[in-house]
C-alpha positions as CSV (number, residue, x, y, z in Angstrom):
1,M,-224.4,-194.1,159.9
2,P,-221.4,-191.8,159.4
3,E,-221.7,-188.1,160.0
4,I,-222.2,-185.8,156.9
5,S,-218.9,-184.0,157.7
6,D,-217.1,-187.4,157.6
7,I,-218.6,-188.3,154.2
8,R,-217.6,-184.9,152.8
9,T,-214.0,-185.4,153.7
10,R,-213.7,-189.0,152.5
11,A,-211.4,-189.0,149.5
12,V,-213.0,-191.4,147.0
13,L,-213.3,-189.4,143.8
14,P,-210.8,-189.8,140.9
15,I,-209.7,-186.8,139.0
16,S,-211.9,-187.7,136.0
17,T,-215.0,-187.3,138.2
18,V,-213.7,-184.1,139.7
19,I,-213.2,-182.7,136.1
20,A,-216.8,-183.6,135.3
21,L,-218.1,-182.0,138.4
22,T,-216.1,-178.8,138.3
23,D,-215.6,-178.2,134.5
24,L,-211.9,-177.6,135.3
25,S,-209.2,-179.3,133.3
26,A,-206.8,-181.8,134.9
27,R,-204.0,-179.3,134.3
28,Q,-205.9,-176.6,136.3
29,I,-206.5,-179.0,139.1
30,R,-202.9,-180.1,139.3
31,Y,-201.8,-176.5,139.1
32,Y,-203.9,-175.5,142.1
33,E,-202.4,-178.5,143.9
34,A,-198.9,-177.4,143.0
35,Q,-199.6,-173.9,144.3
36,G,-200.6,-175.3,147.7
37,L,-204.3,-174.5,147.4
38,L,-205.4,-178.1,147.4
39,H,-204.1,-181.3,149.1
40,P,-205.7,-184.4,147.6
41,L,-204.9,-187.8,149.2
42,R,-202.8,-190.2,147.3
43,T,-203.3,-193.9,146.8
44,P,-200.5,-196.4,147.3
45,G,-200.2,-196.3,143.5
46,N,-199.8,-192.5,143.7
47,H,-203.2,-191.6,142.2
48,R,-204.9,-188.5,143.4
49,M,-208.2,-189.1,145.2
50,Y,-210.5,-186.2,146.0
51,S,-213.3,-185.6,148.6
52,L,-216.4,-183.6,148.2
53,K,-214.8,-180.9,150.2
54,D,-211.9,-180.8,147.7
55,V,-214.5,-180.3,144.9
56,D,-216.1,-177.4,146.9
57,D,-212.7,-175.9,147.4
58,L,-211.9,-176.2,143.7
59,V,-215.1,-174.4,142.7
60,E,-214.4,-171.7,145.3
61,I,-210.8,-171.3,144.0
62,H,-212.0,-171.0,140.4
63,S,-214.7,-168.4,141.3
64,Q,-212.4,-166.3,143.4
65,L,-209.8,-166.3,140.6
66,A,-212.5,-165.3,138.1
67,A,-213.5,-162.5,140.6
68,G,-210.0,-161.0,140.3
69,F,-208.2,-162.5,143.3
70,S,-204.6,-163.6,142.9
71,L,-203.2,-167.0,143.8
72,A,-201.1,-165.3,146.5
73,E,-204.2,-163.8,148.1
74,L,-205.9,-167.2,148.1
75,R,-202.9,-168.8,149.7
76,D,-202.8,-166.1,152.4
77,A,-206.5,-166.5,153.0
78,Q,-206.1,-170.2,153.6
79,K,-203.3,-169.6,156.0
80,Q,-205.3,-167.3,158.2
81,P,-207.1,-169.1,161.1
82,K,-210.8,-169.3,160.8
83,S,-212.5,-167.1,163.5
84,K,-215.2,-168.8,165.5
85,T,-216.1,-165.7,167.4
86,K,-219.6,-164.3,166.9
87,L,-219.8,-160.8,165.6
88,S,-222.4,-158.3,166.8
89,D,-225.1,-157.0,164.4
90,E,-223.3,-153.7,164.3
91,E,-219.9,-155.3,163.3
92,V,-221.6,-157.4,160.6
93,R,-223.4,-154.3,159.2
94,A,-220.1,-152.4,159.2
95,A,-218.3,-155.2,157.4
96,L,-221.1,-155.5,154.8
97,R,-221.2,-151.8,154.2
98,S,-217.5,-151.7,153.7
99,E,-217.6,-154.6,151.3
100,L,-220.4,-153.0,149.3
101,L,-218.7,-149.7,149.1
102,N,-215.5,-151.4,148.0
103,Q,-217.4,-153.1,145.2
104,G,-217.5,-149.7,143.5
105,R,-213.7,-149.8,142.9
106,L,-214.2,-152.9,140.7
107,N,-217.0,-151.3,138.7
108,P,-215.5,-150.0,135.4
109,R,-218.2,-147.4,135.0
110,G,-217.4,-145.8,138.4
111,D,-220.9,-146.1,139.7
112,S,-221.1,-146.3,143.4
113,P,-223.9,-146.8,145.9
114,T,-225.8,-143.7,146.9
115,Q,-228.0,-142.8,149.8
116,G,-230.9,-144.1,147.8
117,F,-229.7,-147.6,148.7
118,G,-229.5,-146.8,152.4
119,F,-225.8,-145.9,152.5
120,R,-224.6,-142.8,154.3
121,P,-221.1,-141.6,153.8
């Protein structure tokens, strides 16, 4: 039986199925491909075929764009190598704290976390 990771990368889905799974239009999917964010396989007849990983990537791209990221930021993030090093608890907490404090800059009301939530400036 094939490994799950092999199944997730097997390109067997036509664009019509991907449209149904992601609620994106064909134009959006092709645009993300043109921007270098997605690389579906092509059949000998030049039809795009997508894998489950591609579907996951499309959903992630769409949610990140909705969250305010730019296409350039998404491309840059894809180019950066994935780190496999383990972080210490202290490093994870510092990163989480920084991220939560930065969320305040996206809040239109200007509310920010306070000490009541366990944050100490």
